C-alpha positions in Angstrom: -124.2 106.6 0.9 -127.5 104.6 1.1 -127.9 101.7 -1.3 -131.1 100.5 -3.0 -131.5 96.8 -3.1 -134.1 94.7 -4.9 -135.3 91.2 -4.3 -137.1 89.6 -7.2 -140.3 88.6 -5.4 -142.3 86.5 -7.9 -141.4 83.4 -5.8 -139.0 82.1 -3.2 -137.4 83.3 0.1 -137.9 87.0 -0.4 -137.9 88.1 3.2 -135.0 85.9 4.1 -132.9 87.5 1.3 -133.9 90.9 2.5 -132.8 90.2 6.0 -129.5 88.8 4.7 -128.8 91.8 2.6 -129.5 94.1 5.6 -127.2 92.1 7.7 -124.4 92.1 5.2 -124.8 95.9 4.6 -124.8 96.6 8.4 -121.6 94.6 8.8 -120.0 97.1 6.4 -121.5 100.2 7.8 -123.8 100.7 4.9 -127.4 101.7 4.9 -129.7 99.9 2.5 -133.4 100.3 1.4 -134.9 97.1 0.1 -137.7 96.7 -2.5 -139.7 93.6 -3.4 -139.9 93.4 -7.2 -143.0 92.0 -8.7 -143.4 94.3 -11.7 -141.3 96.3 -14.1 -140.0 99.8 -13.3 -138.2 99.0 -10.0 -135.0 97.3 -11.1 -133.6 100.4 -12.9 -133.5 102.2 -9.5 -131.6 99.3 -7.8 -127.9 99.2 -7.0 -128.0 95.5 -6.3 -130.4 92.6 -6.9 -131.1 89.2 -5.5 -133.1 86.5 -7.3 -134.2 83.8 -4.9 -135.0 80.1 -5.5 -138.4 78.6 -6.0 -139.7 76.9 -9.2 -137.5 77.9 -12.1 -140.2 77.5 -14.7 -142.6 79.8 -12.7 -139.8 82.4 -12.1 -138.9 82.4 -15.7 -142.4 82.8 -16.9 -143.2 85.7 -14.5 -140.0 87.7 -14.9 -140.7 87.7 -18.6 -144.4 88.3 -18.5 -144.0 91.2 -16.1 -141.2 92.8 -18.1 -138.6 92.3 -15.3 -136.3 90.1 -17.4 -134.9 92.8 -19.7 -134.4 95.1 -16.7 -132.3 92.4 -15.0 -130.2 92.0 -18.1 -129.7 95.8 -18.3 -128.8 95.8 -14.6 -126.0 93.2 -15.1 -124.8 94.9 -18.3 -124.3 98.1 -16.3 -122.0 96.2 -14.0 -124.4 96.1 -11.0 -124.3 93.1 -8.8 -126.8 90.2 -8.9 -127.0 87.2 -6.6 -129.0 84.3 -8.1 -129.6 81.3 -5.8 -130.9 77.8 -6.6 -133.8 78.2 -9.0 -132.6 81.8 -9.5 -129.3 80.4 -10.8 -131.2 78.2 -13.2 -133.1 81.2 -14.7 -130.0 83.4 -14.7 -127.9 80.7 -16.5 -127.1 80.4 -20.2 -128.4 76.8 -20.4 -131.1 75.6 -18.0 -131.3 72.2 -19.6 -135.1 72.6 -19.7 -137.0 74.1 -22.7 -139.7 75.4 -20.3 -137.1 77.9 -18.9 -136.4 81.1 -20.9 -132.9 81.8 -19.5 -131.6 85.3 -18.8 -128.2 84.3 -20.0 -126.3 86.5 -17.4 -124.2 83.6 -16.0 -122.3 81.6 -18.6 -123.0 78.2 -17.1 -125.2 75.2 -17.9 -127.1 73.6 -15.0 -128.7 70.3 -14.1 -131.9 70.7 -12.1 -132.4 68.8 -8.9 -128.9 67.3 -9.3 -128.5 66.8 -5.5 -131.9 65.1 -5.0 -135.4 66.1 -4.1 -136.8 67.9 -1.1 -136.3 64.8 1.2 -132.6 64.8 0.2 -131.9 68.3 1.6 -128.7 68.8 3.4 -126.2 71.3 4.8 -122.5 71.2 3.8 -119.4 73.1 4.8 -118.0 74.8 1.7 -114.7 76.4 1.1 -115.6 79.5 -0.9 -113.1 81.6 -2.8 -113.1 85.2 -1.5 -114.3 84.2 2.0 -112.1 83.6 5.1 -110.8 80.2 6.2 -114.0 79.4 8.1 -116.2 77.0 6.0 -119.5 78.4 4.7 -122.6 76.5 5.9 -124.4 75.9 2.6 -128.0 74.7 2.7 -129.0 72.5 -0.4 -132.7 72.0 -1.1 -133.7 70.4 -4.4 -130.4 72.0 -5.5 -129.2 72.2 -9.1 -125.6 71.5 -10.0 -123.5 73.5 -12.5 -122.5 71.0 -15.2 -120.7 73.3 -17.6 -118.8 76.5 -17.0 -118.0 79.0 -19.8 -116.7 82.5 -19.1 -117.2 82.3 -15.3 -115.1 81.6 -12.2 -115.8 78.7 -9.9 -116.0 79.9 -6.3 -116.9 76.6 -4.6 -117.5 72.9 -5.4 -119.2 70.1 -3.6 -118.9 66.4 -4.5 -116.6 67.5 -7.3 -119.3 69.7 -8.9 -119.3 73.5 -9.1 -122.0 75.0 -6.8 -121.0 78.7 -6.7 -119.7 80.8 -9.6 -119.0 84.4 -10.4 -119.4 85.8 -13.9 -118.6 89.5 -13.8 -121.0 91.3 -11.4 -123.1 88.1 -11.0 -122.7 85.5 -8.3 -124.8 82.3 -8.7 -125.2 79.5 -6.1 -126.8 76.1 -6.2 -127.6 76.5 -2.5 -129.6 78.9 -0.3 -127.4 81.4 1.4 -130.4 83.2 2.8 -131.3 80.3 5.0 -128.3 80.8 7.3 -127.4 83.6 9.7 -124.0 83.7 7.9 -124.2 86.8 5.7 -120.7 86.4 4.1 -122.0 85.1 0.8 -124.3 88.1 0.4 -121.4 90.3 1.4 -119.2 88.7 -1.2 -121.8 89.1 -3.9 -122.8 92.7 -3.2 -119.9 94.4 -1.5 -116.6 92.7 -2.4 -117.4 93.2 -6.1 -117.3 97.0 -5.6 -113.5 96.8 -5.3 -112.4 93.8 -7.5 -113.5 90.5 -8.8 -112.8 87.4 -6.7 -110.2 84.9 -8.0 -111.4 81.5 -9.0 -111.3 78.6 -6.5 -108.7 76.0 -7.6 -109.2 73.2 -5.1 -112.4 73.5 -3.1 -113.9 70.5 -1.4 
């Protein structure tokens, strides 16, 4: 069965997420059609969604002004998967720590913006991610937020003793940019493993 995927395309690494989704689907023998979402009316037809990084205040403003925000909430309420990365995580959170961001509230976490430094402090780190195999995941951090409080969500990975990947029902949120690596396991975890069962929380990630 062919899947329909949407990438919220108001800002961020849209093409890179599309390529990663295609790669993850192909690895599982699935066909996928991908749409870039800049206006309302497309999300309801999507089986899965990605919300890239960028500038959280801009993403928040545009998804609300274009009528995309309530559709994302309905998508998650229907149990359909969403992957929210970096600034996408901030917008998807329940507490962005910034009054300029109108949160979607689909991931029960609070975040701290730019917790891992500015652009010049970007780095790559090997993460142990719950639900993936034993090979560390090469996570790319660019102006990355940290998750500073976790409510009804499972921690999938930590770095420097801070959560950097979580699952809350059908939603996976990451502080890092999984689309900026050729490793599609994180997209596979977010979009395909959730079809069968939720992933257990990570107890002792490094």
